[in-house]
N, C-alpha and C positions, 0 to 999 in steps of 0.2 A: 320700381327699382332701377339703381343706378348704374349704368353699364359704361365701362371705359373702353375705348378704343385707340389702340396704339398703332402705329405704322409698322410694316412687316419686319425692317431691320430690328426695330426696338423689341419686337416681340421675339425674335430670334434670340436676340442677347438676353433678354429676361429668363428664356427657357434654358440657356446654357448654364446661368448662374443657379438656378434651381436644381439642373442636374448635378452640379458641382457641390451643394449644400445638402442635397438629399443622403448622400451615403454617410456623411457625419450625423446627421439628425438621426435616421434610423438606426445607426450603431449606438448612438446614446439612448435611444428608446429601447433596443434589445438589453443593453447593459443594466438597464433598472429592472426591479422586480415590483409586482404589485404587494401592496401591504398584506394583503389577504395570504399570500405565500411565504411570508417571513414571519408573521406573527398571529395570535390566537386573541380572542376576545374573553376574557374572564368570564365565567359562567356559561360559556357556549361551549360543551364539552360533552363527549360520550361518557356512558357508563356501563361497566364490565357487571354481564350477569352469568350466573352459573347454577347448573343444576343436575340431579341425579336421576336416572330413570331406566326404564326397561324398554328392549326392543324384541318384539316377538314377530314370528312368521319367517324365521329364517329356516333355510333348507339342510338341517343337521349341521349347522356352522357356528352355533351357538356356543356358550359355555359350558364347560363340564361342571356339573352341579355339585360332585363331591369334592371337586377341588376349589370351585369359586363359591366359597360359603357365602358371602355377600349376594351373590345372585340368588342362590337357594333361599336365604331368608326374605329377600325382597319379594320374590316369587310368592312364597307362602303368605306373606302380609298382605299382598294385592289380592290374592285370592280369598282370604279371610274377610277384607273388606267388603267383597263382593257377595260373601254368603257362602263361600265355597271352603269346607274344612279339608285342608290338604296336609296338615301338620302330621297325622297319624300315618301317612301313606308314604311310599318312598317314591321319589320323584326322580325319573331317569331322561326328561325331555333334553334335548340338545338345540331346541329351536329358540330359545330365549338367551338374550346376552345383556349385562349390565353395562350401561354406557354413561359418560360424562356428556352434558349438554352445555354448549357455551354459545353466547350471543352478546352484541352490542347495542345497548339502548341509545339511539341517536339523541341529540338534544332537542327539546321542546316536542317529544314524542307524546301524543295524546292517545288517551283510551281507545281500543279497537284498532289502532294501527297494527299491522302485520310486519314482522322483521324476520329476517332469516336466522336459522340456528345450525351450528356445527355439532355432529354427533361422533364421538370417538369412544372405542370399546374399551372397557376397564378390565375384563378378564381375558381369559384365553380363547376368545371367540376368533374364529379362522377368517369369517368375513361377515359383512351387515348387508350384503346384496340382498335385495328384495325384502327388508326388513321394514317394521312400523314402529315408530316411536310412540308409547303410550304418553297419556296426560305425565307432564312433567313439570312442576313449579320451577320458575326460573328466580333466583334469589339475588338481592344487591350485596353489597358490601356491609349494610346495615342489618342484614339478616330479613328484610321486607321481600314479600313476593311483588315482582315488578311485570311478569309475563307469564304464560302458561304455553308451554309447546306440546306439538302432537302433529304427527303426520308420516307419509311415506319418505323412506331415506333414499337419496340418489348418492350412489357411490361412483368414485371415478375409476376403480379397479376391480379386478376380479383374480380368482385362483382356481386352477384347474388342477386335478390331482389324479395321478394314475399309480399302478402297484409299483413302477420304477422310476417315474419321474413326475415332476410337478412345474407349471408355470404360473407366475405370479406378474400381474400387471399393476402398477400403481401401488396404492396402500387400501386395500379392501376392508380395512377395519375403521375407517374413518368417512364420514359423509356428510352432506348437507341436507336441510330440510327447508326448501324454498318457501319463505312466507309461512314458517312452520309455527311461530309463536305470534300471540296477541297479548298486546300491552293492556295490563289491567291496572296499573298504578301510573301516575304521572310524577315526575320529578318536579316540585315547587319551583319556579325560578321567574319572576316578573320582571321582563327586561324593560317595559316601558316605564316604570316607576324609578329607574336607577337615575341617580344625580350624577355619577361618577362611574366611568368604564376604563378598565385597565386594559392595556394592550399588552402580551406577553410576548417576547421575542423568542422564536426558537432557537437562535444562535445568539446568546448574549454579547453585547458589544456596546461600548459607550457611544462610539461615533454614529453607528446604526440607529440607536435609540434617539440620538439627537437629531438625526435626519428624518427620522419618522415624525417627531412632534414639530419639526419645522414644516414639513409638508402637510400635516393635517392644520397647522394653525394659519398657513396660506390659504388653505382651501375655506376654513370657517371665517377668515378675517377678523381673527382675535386669538389672544393668548390663552387658549383653551386646553391645550396640550403642554405637557412637560415631562421630561425623563426623569423617573425618582431613582433609577438604578439601571445597570447595563441591560437587564432584561425586561424592564417594566415602563411603560408610558401611562401616564394617567391623563385622561380626557375627562374634563368638566363638561356636561352637556350644555351647550348654548342656549340662552332662552327660547330662542325661535324654533329649537328642535326639543322642547321639553315634552310635547305631545307626539313627536314622531322620531324616537330613536332610532328605529328600523332603517329609516332614510338616510340618517346621518352614518350610521355603520355602513350602509350600502356603497355611499359614495366614498368613504374614507378607506375601504378595502380595495377600490379600484385606483386609489393613487399610487404612484410608482416612485419608489426610493431605490438608489443603489446601495446596496448592502456593503458594509467594509468587514474584513476579515483579518486576523493576524496572521503573520508570517509563520507558518506550520509546515512541518514535514512529518507526515504519517507513515509508519513503516510497520508492515505485517511480515514479521520475521518467518512466520510458519509457511506462508505461501509465496514468500518473494514479491510482495506488493509495496510500490513506494509510489506515494501521493504527495506532490509537492504544489503549494500555493505560489501564484504570481508574485507575491511580494518578497520570496525568498531571495536574501542577497548574500553574496559571498564576498569575503575581503580578499586582498592579494594572498594567493596561495599557490604553491606548486603540488601537482598531484603525480605520484608515479605508482603502478601496480603492476605487479609480475612475480613470478614464483619459478623456482628451478625444479624440473621435471626430469627425473632419471628412469627410463624404460629398460629394462632386462628382460630379454626374450630369450627363452632356451628352446632350441629346435634339434634335439638329437637325431644323428643319422645313423643308419645301420649300415657296417662296413663288411660285406660278404666276400671271401675269398674267389677266385677264379675257378671255373670246372677243372678238376684234375690237378688240383694243387698237391704240392708236396705233402708230407706228414707234417703236422704241426700248424697247419693252417686253419683257422676257425673265425666263425662270424662274432664279430665285436660291434659295441655301439660306440660311435665317436660323437662326443659333445660338441655342440654348435651354440656359441653364445653371442648375441647381437644386444649390444648396449648403445641407447640413444640418449642424447642430453639435450634437452630443449631449456635454454636460458631466456625464453621470452624476448629475443632480440628485436621482434617486430614491434613491441610496445615501446612507446617513449613517453618521456617527461613531460605533462602538459601544464602549462602555466596560465592561471586565471587571474587577470588583472582585478583591481579593486572594483567592487559593487557589481559585479557581472550580474547579468540578469537570468532568470530561470531557463530560457533557451540557450544561452551562452554555455551554462552549466551542463545542460544535457547533451549538447554537442560535444563538449570536451570529454566529458566521460564515455561517449559513444566512438569518439576518435580512437581512444585507448582500448576498444574492443572489451568492455566491461560488462559484463552481466548483472541481472539484479542482485544476485546474491552478494558479489562483490561490491556493487555499488552501495548497498546497505552499510557495510563496513567502511567504505570510504567517507559516507555522509557521517556517519558517527565518529570518524576520526577527524573529520573538519570541524564538527561541533566541539570535540573535546580540545581541538586547538584554538577554539574561540575565534575562527575565521567565520563562521555561521551567524548571521543574524537572523535567527529563526528559532523556532520551539520544535523540539523532535519530540513525537508521540510514538510509542512503541505499543502496537496492538498485542 
């Protein structure tokens, strides 16, 4: 190993230079995002599963059978499959509830893998606390069975009732079964035999797609990646990675790219929320906001004659009116020069004492005037 020794003055100067460059280097590192955080690999995806089942073991908080017909018919059908004839009898149990069972099948899930399931009441059950989910087939979008669920339900809420009051915490009609489903069918997908892999950007953008392809090409040292559209980057597997695609994708998803975004202002008028990107620019414009407020207050007073007054003296109500006029004289006209930044725009609006509701109207007026170089999206 080669070791270089520098005199103390030179070492101190070198340390000072490193300290000056470090903030910029760290800032650039934090500004960039990993490819795995802004894009997905085609084929590496989850699949939604759904099923219909019965929950038993409830303490009088299940469905009312004469109201929930589907629960009664499901219970009768289950008992008949077990050799019990319950169709000619009157069922009055309230310890059974019909539920919908949902789960997410992770990518490359193999047979025997256990996954969590969510159980939600379908009828008029009051609570699923203490219930047990019976064997429930979990279906995919193609109608095939991919998993089978069963197990005890854990709920995060409860309900306590009395004659005159009740207390409910959380949602007692929904719960989870940890590792409650076993995968029975695999989704066929052979990653190792793929010749081309597509990366799908979560926020489509031409500039971001090009930066992703450039970062990949710099890593593999060949023109293997190309942006086909704003949301897709096609990657041809280089020859040296033909038998090791997983290693290639592992290296690629750790590459850092600085995503670009269009200038956009998102407005939620219902909740008064405004989100503005850093690229929003405003042309030269003057802003004034204010309104005339007239407040009239009536405070009638009772005029009572003095004791032992002469005849004809009586108690009367004397009107008292107070009128106040607020012309918003405290607020001034704000001038914004050309191409102001987001911080300057916010500071100018805050100087006028403008709240979020009025700020929404001002931003829309600036856009209507053509002075805003950004897109407004109203949620």
